[in-house]
C-alpha positions in Angstrom: 83.2 276.2 30.3 82.1 276.4 27.0 78.7 276.2 27.8 78.4 278.5 30.4 80.5 281.0 28.0 77.9 280.3 25.0 74.7 280.7 28.0 76.6 284.0 28.9 76.6 286.0 25.9 73.1 284.5 24.8 71.7 286.0 28.3 73.9 289.5 27.1 73.0 289.9 23.4 69.3 289.3 25.2 69.7 292.2 27.6 70.7 294.5 25.0 69.6 293.1 22.0 66.5 295.6 21.4 69.3 298.4 21.5 70.9 296.9 18.6 67.9 296.6 16.3 68.6 299.3 13.5 66.5 301.4 12.0 65.9 303.9 8.6 66.5 307.0 10.0 63.6 309.2 10.5 63.6 312.6 8.7 65.2 315.5 10.8 61.8 317.0 12.0 62.4 319.5 15.1 60.9 316.8 17.1 63.9 314.5 15.8 66.5 317.3 16.2 65.4 318.2 19.8 65.4 314.4 21.0 69.2 314.4 19.5 69.8 317.2 21.2 68.6 316.2 24.5 70.5 312.9 23.9 74.0 314.8 23.1 73.1 317.2 26.1 72.8 314.1 28.1 76.1 312.5 27.1 74.9 309.7 25.2 76.9 309.2 23.0 80.1 309.1 24.9 78.0 307.3 28.1 77.1 304.6 25.4 80.8 303.1 25.0 81.3 304.1 28.6 78.9 301.9 29.6 79.2 298.9 27.9 82.6 298.6 28.9 81.9 299.4 32.5 79.2 296.7 31.9 81.5 294.4 30.0 84.7 294.4 32.9 81.5 294.0 35.4 80.7 290.9 33.6 84.4 289.2 32.9 84.8 290.0 36.5 81.9 287.8 37.5 82.3 285.0 35.0 85.9 284.7 34.8 85.8 282.6 31.6 84.5 284.7 29.7 88.3 286.6 30.0 89.6 284.1 27.3 87.0 285.6 24.5 87.4 289.3 26.4 88.9 290.3 22.9 85.9 289.2 20.7 83.4 290.4 22.7 84.6 293.9 23.2 85.0 293.7 19.4 81.8 292.4 19.1 80.3 295.2 21.5 82.3 298.0 19.8 80.8 297.5 16.3 77.7 296.9 16.9 76.3 298.6 20.3 78.1 302.1 19.3 76.7 305.6 19.4 76.2 305.5 15.2 74.3 302.0 15.6 71.5 302.9 18.3 71.4 306.3 17.8 68.0 306.8 15.5 66.4 304.0 18.1 67.1 306.2 21.2 65.9 309.2 19.4 62.8 307.6 18.1 62.2 305.9 22.0 62.4 309.3 23.3 60.5 311.4 20.6 58.0 308.4 21.7 57.7 309.1 25.1 58.2 313.0 25.3 57.0 315.8 23.6 59.4 318.0 21.9 58.5 320.7 24.4 59.8 318.3 27.2 62.8 317.1 24.7 63.8 320.9 25.2 63.2 321.1 28.5 65.5 318.3 29.8 67.7 319.6 27.2 68.0 322.8 29.1 68.5 321.0 32.2 71.2 318.4 30.9 72.6 321.6 29.4 72.9 322.8 33.2 75.9 321.7 35.7 73.3 319.8 37.9 72.4 318.6 34.9 76.2 317.9 33.7 76.9 316.4 36.5 73.5 314.0 36.6 74.7 313.4 32.9 78.1 311.9 34.1 76.7 309.8 36.9 73.9 308.1 35.6 76.2 305.3 33.8 77.7 304.7 37.2 74.1 304.9 39.2 72.9 302.7 36.9 75.8 299.9 37.4 75.8 299.9 41.1 72.8 299.8 41.5 72.5 296.5 39.8 75.1 295.4 41.7 73.4 296.2 45.1 70.2 294.4 43.9 72.8 291.1 42.4 74.6 291.5 46.5 71.2 291.3 47.8 69.7 288.2 45.6 73.2 286.4 45.3 73.1 284.8 48.9 69.5 283.5 48.5 69.7 282.3 45.2 69.4 278.5 46.8 66.4 279.4 48.3 64.6 280.6 44.7 66.8 277.1 43.3 64.6 274.9 46.0 61.4 277.0 45.3 61.4 276.0 41.5 62.9 272.6 41.9 60.0 271.9 44.5 57.3 273.9 41.8 58.8 271.6 38.9 58.6 268.6 40.9 54.9 269.3 41.6 55.0 269.5 45.5 
C-alpha cells in the first residue's frame, strides 16, 4: 500500500512538475503585462488553486490509500502549486506562444460575458474530459497489459 501511495505521489509530481519550477521574474515589459492581464482575465489565479484541489479530490477517490495522507498532500500542493509559485512561468509560457496583440485580444474576449463563462468552466471541462478518457480506457487496461506482456516476452 505504501508503494502505491509513493508511486501515485511521484506520478502526480511528474504531471505537474513543469508548472512547479520557479524562475526569476522577468522585467515588467508591456508584453509581460499583457500576458499577466490575460491570465488574470481568464481567472487563472483562482482557477489554479481550485483545479489543484479538484484534481486532488478526484485522485483521492481513485486511490483510497491517499486519504491517509490527505492533509499532507493538500498542504504540499497548496505550498508549491499556487498562483504565486507558477505565475512567472505561466506568463513566460504565454509570452512565448502569443504576441502582445494576441494577448490583448484574448484579454478582451475573456473580459466579455462569454469569455468569463468559458474561463469559469475551463477547469471543470478539462477534468471532465480527462475522466471521459479514463472511463473509456479503464475497462480495457487488461488488453493493454497483455499486449505489453507479450511484447516484453518477445512474442
